[in-house]
N, C-alpha and C positions, 0 to 999 in steps of 0.2 A: 809619650803624648799625654797632655794634661786636659781633662775635661772639666770645664767650669761653666758658669752662667746658667746652664740648663742641664737637666739630667740626660743620661744616655741609657738606652735600653740594654738589658743584659745580653740580648742576642747580638746587637750591634757591637757592644763592648768586646764580646768574645770573638766575633767575626773579624773586626779590625785587627785585633792582636794576632790572630792566626794568619790573616791575609798579608799584613805588612811586617810580621815578625818583630813587633815592638811591644813595649809595655804601655798600657793605657791606664792611667790613674785618675780615679774620680776625686774631685775636691768639692767642698761645700763652704759657703760663707755668704756674706752680705755686705753691702756698701757701708752700713752703719757700724760694722765691726772691721773696717779696713780690708774688705774683700775676704781672702781665704781664712778659714777657721779650722777646718779638718781636711785631711787628705789620706788616701790609701798609702800604705807602706809599699816601697818598691818591690819587695819580695812577695807581696800579697797576690795570689793567683785567683782569688774569688771575685765575684761581681755582685752588683745590686746594693752596694752601700758606699758611704763616703769616707770610710777610714776613721782615723783617730785625730784628736786635736793637736794643733801645733803646741810647742813648748810654752808659748806666751799666751795661750788661750785656755780657758776652762769653761765648762758649761754644765748645766743641770737640766733635767726635765721637770716641767711644771704641769700638774694635773689640769686637765680641761674636762670637767664633768659634763658640760653641755654637749661636747663632741664625743663623749664615751671613751676618753683616753685617760689612763691613770698609771702612775709609777708602780702601782700594785698589780698591774695586768700580768697575766701569764700567757705564754711562756716567757715573754720579755717585757720590761717596763716601757711604757709609752707616755708621751706628753709633749707639751710645747717646749721647744728648745730656747733656753735663755743663755746667752753668751756673755762671759765676763772677762775682764782683763784690760791691760793698757791699750789694746787695739780698738776698744769701743769708743765711739766718738762722744762729744759733749752733747750732741743732740741735733735737731733739725734747725736749719737757719731761719730765724725769725718765725718759728712755729712753736711757741711755748706750750700750748695745750697738747699737741701731738708728742712733743718731747717728754712731757710729764707722764703721758700715758704709756710710753714704751721704754723709757730709760729710768734706771734707778741706781742709786749709790748706797752701798751697805756701810755699816759702821766702821769697817776696816778700810774704807776708801775705794773699794773695787767698784768699777762702773759696770752695770749690767744692761743688756738689751734683750727685750722680749721679741724674738724674731717673727712669731706668728707661724713658723713652720712646725709641723708635728713630726717628732722623731721617735725611733725605736732603737734601743741599745741591744745589739746582738750578743750572744754568749761570748764571742771573741773580743768584746769591748768596742766594736766598730759601730758607728752611727748610721742608721738607715732613715732616709726621709720618706715618710709615708702619707703625709697629708698637709693641708694648709689651713690655718685658722683665719688669717686676715683676709680682707676683701680683695686685695690685689693678687692676681694669679699670673704666673709666668708661662708663656707659650714655649714651644720647642725652640724657636729662634731667639729666645731671650727677651722678647718684648713682653710688657706687662699689660693686662687688661683689668678693669675694675668691674667685678661681677655686679656689685650693687648699682653702679651707674647704669649698666646695660639693662638690668632687670627693672629698675625704676622707670626707664624710658619705655620699655616694652609693655608695661602695664597700661600705658595710654592707648595701646592698640585695641580696637573694639572687640576683637575675638579672644583676647587674653584675660583670664580671670586671675590665674596665678602662673608664675614662670620661674624656672630654675635654669640659669645659664651654666653650661658645663664646659670645662676645659680638660685637656689631656696633656700630660707632660711630654708626650711624643708627637704632638700635633700642633700645627700653626693656626688652627681654626677653633672657633667657638661654636657650640651647638646649644639647643635649648629644649627643655621639657616644658610643654605648655598644657596646663589644665584650662580648657577653654571655657569661655562664657557660654553656658548652655543655650540660652535664648538666642544669642547672636549666631551660634553655630547652626541651630535649627533653621533660623531665618535664611542663612547662607545656603543651606541645603535646599530650601524651597526655591530660591532664586536659580539654583543650578539644576532644578527639576529632578532632584533625587527622590526616590520612592518614599512615601510617608511611612511605610512599614520598616524602613531602615532603622536599626537600633542606634543609640548614641555611640556605642562601642564601634559599630561599623562606620558611622560617620567619621569618627576619629581616624579610622584606618583608610578612608577613601582618599585616593591620590589627588583627585581634583579639589576636594575640600582642603586638604593639607596644603596644596600649592597656593590656594587663595589666601590662606592664613599666613603662609610664609611670605607671599608678596606684600601683604599688609604690614608684616613685621619689618620687612626691608624698607618699605616706604616710611615707616616710623623712624627707622635708623637714619635714613637720608635726611629727613626733616630735622633730626637732632644733630646733624653734621658729624655722625660717627665715622671714624676711620674704618677701612675695610676689615681690619683685624677684630673690630668690635661688633661686626654684623654676623649673627648666626647663619651658618651656611646650610645646616640641616636642622629640622625640628621634628619632634615627636609629639603628637596630640595624645594625651593620656585621658582615659574616661573617668578616672577617679577624681572626686571633688576634694580639694585640699582644705581641711578644717583643723581646729585645735584637737580633734580626736585622732588625727593621723600625722599630718605633715606641717602643721602650724603650731606656734606657741599660743598661750592665752592672749598675748599682745598681737597676735596675727602675723608674727614674723616667721619666716620659713625655717624649718629644721633641716638645714642643708645635708647633714650627714645621713639622716633618715631617708631623705629623698634620693640621694645618691645610692644608698644601699638597696632600697626597694626597686629602683629602676636601673640597676647595674647592667642588666642584659641590653636594655634599650639604649643606654648611653654608649655601650660598646659598639652596637650596630651603627649608631649615628656617626661615630668617629671613623669606623671602617668605610662608610659611605663618603664622608667628607674627604678623607685622605685619598680614597680611590678616585674621586671626581675632581681632586685638586681644589675643593672648596669653591667651585665655579659659582659666580653670582651674576645674575642677569640685571 
């Protein structure tokens, strides 16, 4: 059995192999490089990686300093995966700017594509996908969502000051970390007759306040004509204010990796709740 399009968890990988008494092989690739680029060897009994490149494919890792990934990382080199060879396409149809940004041809005539995927080369030479650099993120069912598109729309929600939309490779839902507009949240608490003595941290944890913010976010998504897959099913209100001193750049752009690392536990809980509840939206 071959796994492509989206990753499979190591637990599921091992479980299906044992249950069905078959080999399950992970593969990795992208449309721009004619689908498959790497695959596990048939005799490989390990999980959690996508194997080695096909004979017609070559790749290298490119440093991504902003994301904290480098080919000099220990114990294993990490970086953006750049695929090269005859399988790489000429570019995007009638999109010269996007083509120029992602495709390159070296002096030897080899065509290269910057995938936006972050990989790690394991000691056995196999490639492991660990992160994503580009804006488009793939859900477990293989569908793509644009994080920037969703975040841009959600900033129009009166309660949202800053927002980070989160995905998980093993979930079909998106969730969101919200740094609330403090004044708007306090005014909401007053309308809900919350005690004035309630701290801002407690306001962020209050289930009634949280539900009102989520309803407002869903209303914003409806007005933006978002597909169900683009609507956050679970949110977490975080009390920290996001500034250039912590989670924003000097240009006020979000440092996604720093946000994901700092709120790792909260993100995990959101997806546990989303997956358990089936991402139910009212």
